[in-house]
C-alpha positions, 0 to 999 in steps of 0.5 A: 088712010089713017090707021084704025085704033081703039084710041080713035073710036068715037066716045059713043062706041067706046061706051058701047063696049063698056056695056059689055065689060064688067066694072072692074075691067073698066075702072082698073084696066081700061081707065088707066090706059090713057088720059083720054080713056081716064076721062071717058071712064069718069064720064061714063054713067051706065054702070051696073054693080051686082053686089052678090058677085063681088068679093069684099076686097074688090068692093073695098077697091071699088069704093076707093076708085 
């Protein structure tokens, strides 16, 4: 039996997990785990950005990602 791993999940399930993560976590942590995750993050199109809750420095980091 194959071992269960986040890396083996279908993209649709990973997108569902992203729906519960904040933008910084997706872009600055999850994105750099592997080439597959980098591609998945780049194709994900349901980002929600609440500018009221973000610092200027974090906003600058997001702009240059």
